[in-house]
N, C-alpha and C positions, 0 to 999 in steps of 0.2 A: 498654486501648488499647496497641498495639505501641510499642516503643521503638526509637530509632535513636541510635547512639553516634557522636560526632564527636570525634576526638582531635587534639590539637596538641602538637608538640614545639617549644618555643620556641627551643631552641638550633639545631635543624635549620632552623627558619624564619628565624632571624636570622643564622646563620653565626657568624663569630668575634666574640666579645664583648670589650669593653674592661673593665678592672677596675671602673670606675664602673658600667658597665651590669650587671655581675654582681651588684653590690650592689643596684641598682635593680630588677632583674628580678622578684623575688617580688612586690613591691608593684605593679609595672607589669602583671604577669600578672593579678593579682586585679582591678585596676581595669578592664583591657581585657576580661576575661571577663564581668565584671558589666555593662559597657556592651553587650557583644555579645548577651547573653541579653535585656537590656532592648530593644535594637533589634530583635531577632527577634520579640518580643511585639508591638511596634508594627507591624512588617511583616505579621504574621499578621492583625492587626486591619484594616489597610488592604486586604489581599488579600481578606478576607471581605466588605468593603464593595463591592469591585469585582466579585465573583463571585456573590453572593447577591442576589436581587431585593429582599428585605427582611431587614435584619439589625437586631436590637434592641440597645439599650445593654447589656441584660443579657447577651446572647450575646458581645458584645465584651469584657465584663468577665471572661468565663470563660477568656480566654487569660492564663496566668500564667507567672511565671518565679521560680526559686529562686536566691538569691544564691550566689556561689561558696563552697564549703566545702572545707577542706583535709582530705583523707583519705589518710593515709600520705604518699607523695610526690606524690600526684595532687590537683590542684585541680579540683573538680567543680561544675557548675552545670547547670540544666535549664530548658527551656521546655516547657509542657504545657497541656492543656485540663483543667479541673477534672473529676475522675472522677465525683464524686457530690455532691449537696447534700441538705440536709434539706427534706422536703416539696416536692419538685420533680423535674423531669426531669433525669436525669444528663447534663450538657453533653457529656461525651466520647462517650457512647452516641448522643446526639441528633445529633451532627455526624459520627459514624462513617460513615454511608452516603455523605456528601459527600466523605469522604476515601478510603474503600476501594471505594465503589460498593455497590449493593444496595438493598433495599427501605427506604423511609423508616422511621425509628424510631417505634414506637407510643408516643405520649406518654401521660401519665396520663389525660387526658380520653378518648383513644381506647380505652384499656383499660377505663375506667369505663363507656363506652357499650356496649362489647362485652359487658360483664358484666351490663348492665341487663336484667333479666328481666320487669320490669313497667313500665307507663307510665300516667300520669294523662291520661285524656281523649281521646287521639287514636289511638294504635296500641298493640297489646298484644304485639307480637313483639319479640324482642331488636333493639336499635337498629342495631348494627353487626356486620357479618361481618368475619372476619380480613383479607379482601382489599379492604376499604373503609376510608376515614377521613373524618372531619368536619373541614373547613377553615373557619376564620372568615372572614367577608367583610371584616372589618377587625380589627386587633389587639384582643384581649380581656384583661382583667385576670385574674389568678389567682383572685380572689374570684368573678368571673363564672363561670369554669370550675367552681369548686366548687359554686356554686348550681345550675348546669345538671346536674352529676352527681347531686346530691342529689335534684333534682326528677325526673330520669329514673329513679332507683332507687325513687322513691316515699317516701323518708325525709323529704322536705320537701313540704308541700302548702299553699302560701300562696294566699290568695284573689286577690291582685293580684301584679304582677311575676312572671308565670308564663312558663315555658318549655315549649314543646310540640314533640313530634317528629311530623313528617309523613312517612309512608313508603308502602309498597305499598298498604296498606288504604285510605288516603285517596285515593291516586291512582286506584285502581280504582273507587271510589265516584264520584269526579269524572267519570271517563270514562263510566261507566254513565249518569250524569245529563246527558251531553252538554256538560260543562264542561271547560275546559282543566285538566289535572291539575297541581297545584303541584309544584315541585321537592322532592325529598327533602332533609330537613335539620331543623335545630333553629330554631324560631321563638319570638319573644318578644312578649308582650302586657302592657302596663303595667297595664291594668284591663279590666273587662268591656266598657266602652264604647269601647275603643280597637281599632284594627286590629292584626292580628299581622304582624310583620316578621321576615324571615329574618335570622338572625345567624350560622349555620353551614350549609354545604352539603356534601352527600355526594359523594364522588368516589372513583375507583380509587386504591388505595395507590400512590404514585409510586415509580418505580425510578430511582436515580441512577447516574451513570457514574464518580463519583469525580473531580469537577472541581476540588476544593480540595486542592492538593498541599501539605499541611501540612508534611511532612518536607522536601520540596525547598525550600520558602520558608524554613523555619527554618535548615536547613543552609547555604543560600546566604548568608543574612544574618549568621549567627554567624561564618562563615569570613571574610566581608568585613570585618565590624566589628572582630573580634578582631585581625586583622592590622593594620588601619588604626590602631586605638587603641594597640596595642602599640608600633608604630613611633613614634607621636606621643609616647607616654610616655617613650620612650628618646631622644627628640629626633632621630629619624632622618626622612628624607624618605619620604613615602608615594607 
């Protein structure tokens, strides 16, 4: 993910300092910068709630900040999106199309379905092409995605709690028999006596225009918060 640097010169921001303010300035700067990056993280979380249709608690938790650190004569802190995690989709890459624009990030389940060359019981063709994705009808657990991927690859073959892929082959057969073709997607059946229900549907890979202005939100909040808190720490009016 790209970086953007925002620099502050406290003396230029404050103008002439009193002797007491010179003594208080290092600590005041640390406290103010720490609050600024914290406030920026909160702002990013709130903006994501306003701009995304569905945002999970996990996504919100991936906005992070690092506390100030003195490096030479410079005090540094940062606000960022977690670049990668173990056994999961990289949050920074997942949100990149929302920030920069472009095709939606292909998550682990999309890549797994794209690589699935065999299937149990319904269709024998690869499930996904690069220009398609599978979207859940409602949020699914990571363990559910794992079961789907295993069954689509044929590495798991349970008698019950089965997931099925319905694609072109089943659609053509339904049309040939004068029936309404089912939608392409992943279906679930608890047991042989139960009906199958759709859990994921196939659609074109969406393209985003970059509506989440991560850098603008962060820069605006850090600048506002830092100045406000620095003046308050030095007992000046804001």
